[in-house]
C-alpha positions, 0 to 999 in steps of 0.5 A: 380889309376890302369887302369880300367879292361874291360870285356864282361860286360863293354867294350861297355861303353865310351871306345876307342879301335883299333880292328884288322881285322881278317878272318871270320874263326876266329868265325866259331866255336863260336855263337854270344853273342849279336847283337846290334840294328845297326846289329853288332854281338859280339862274346865273347872269354876269352881274348877278343871280335870279332865284325862283323860289317859294320860300324866302328869309332863312335859306340854308345858312343864309339870310335872303329877303325878297323885296316885293314889287306890286307891278310884278304878276304873281305865279299861280301858286302865289308863293313862288316868286322870282328875285334878282340880286347883283353880286354886289348886294351879297354881304357876309353873315355870321352869328357873332358879329354885330352886323345888322341894324333895324328900321321901322316903317310906321305907315305900313306897320313893318320893321325890317333889318339891313346889313351894316355894309348897306349904303343906307347905314349911318355910323350912329345906328346901333348894330346887333348880332343876328340873334339880338336883331331877331329878338328885337324885331319880334318885340317891335312887331308886337308893339306895332300890332297889339295895344295890350302893352299900353295897359297902365301907361299914362300916355293918351296918344298911343300911336305917338307913344308906339313910335317914341318907344320903337325909336328908343328900342332901335336907337339905344340898347335899352330893353322894352321893360326899361323904356316902359318904366319911363311911361308908368 
């Protein structure tokens, strides 16, 4: 079955998308086409959509993330940002299919999820439902930010252990408790 094609009439119905942050100048000659009840403004282009909003992540029945750009000047309230996504950047979302894989960025102590229709998806990556993905990301953020979980573990190099455990969480279906037992 070919992937669903998204456009201005259906992009807002159960989709996942990563918008790229862009400067406000990108919409200076456009008039907004739609304003949501929550205050987000949408500007349609032939190839995609601009979204001006002060909230990202969960938007109604969609999961829309904003990938920041350090070269873009923030708007005065510092939360409102402009993002752009091509129509081809939208993917179907639901709560029952295993659609998401997780990647960790150890340098920045960050973790994120991506859709299996993303070009970076490899077949060996473990896919999870949205709910399971959210739970695991929360667990990984705790492992990245805290050290209390290392109590009673034999390992001296906590950073190496942290990376090893997180990689095992991401690349297997083992729970943190199962993995942690291996290091007691």
